[in-house]
C-alpha angles and dihedrals in degrees: 000000000000091000092051090053092049092049090048092050091047089051093048091050091047091052091048093052097049095076090045091052091047090049093049091048092046091051091059114098112256121224113249139186138197124200116193127188119190136176129213119194121199114195126354105334141188132220114291140178141216122204117211117198114185126178133181116259091212119106089210100055128037108200118163134187121193116177133168110217113202126206128190124232090281096051094257115142115252122198113232108164092252089085099072099149101043128070130206111247129163096344096311141080110259133189120189134180146098117308095221107189091351131267144209128229132198118202117199128171102229098177119034097179090235096301115177090222137004133198138172142207130200128198126183131185133176146169113225122220117246105277140131113280092246092064097045118120115263104178105060135122136017121355087219133006095227145352147168124259134027097312144208095228111190122201126180119207114196126219124279087251090067104040133024100203129015136171139179134191120196115188124190117198120202118194120200119192115204115235111236111251116261111257115208114238114254115258115258115210111201114215115213111245109221118185103181 
C-alpha cells in the first residue's frame, strides 16, 4: 500500500511539473530567420524569375525547399503558385521561420527578361546566442557580398542553437539598355549625267 501511495504521489508531481516545464521552455526565445529576395530594374525591363533552392544542413533530416519567385517588368513580385513557401511583403519575396538544425540556400536568376547585364548583392546579419567565443559559429552568411551575372548566390543559415535571430537580403539587379531607334537612311536622288 505504501508503494502505491509513493507511485501515486510521484505521478501527481510529474503531472504537475509538465505544465511548468512547457511554460519555461515556451518562454525561452525561439531562434528565427528571415530570407528576403528583391529585384531592381534599371531601364525598361521585362518579367524575370529567381529560383531559390534550400536544403537542410542536418545529416539526420533532409528537407528541401525549391521555389521560383517571379517578378514583373518593374521588379515587383508576382505570385504564380510555384512560390508556395515565400510570401510577398513590402515589394519583396520573404520567407520566415525557425532554422531548426540550420540550412543552406542557393539563389539563381533563371530568367533575366533579356537584360543586357545582371548583378547581385547579398547581405546577412545575425545575433549570436550567449556562448564562449570558441563555440561561436564561423560559417554563416553570404559566400560573397556581391557579384556580376545571374549567381548562384550561396547563403548559410546556422542552427537555432548558434544564433537567435538571422536575416539575409539577396538583391538581383537587371539593367536594360534601350536600343537606339532606327533612323531611316536619307534618300539619295541620282542625277543623270549627260555628256553630250
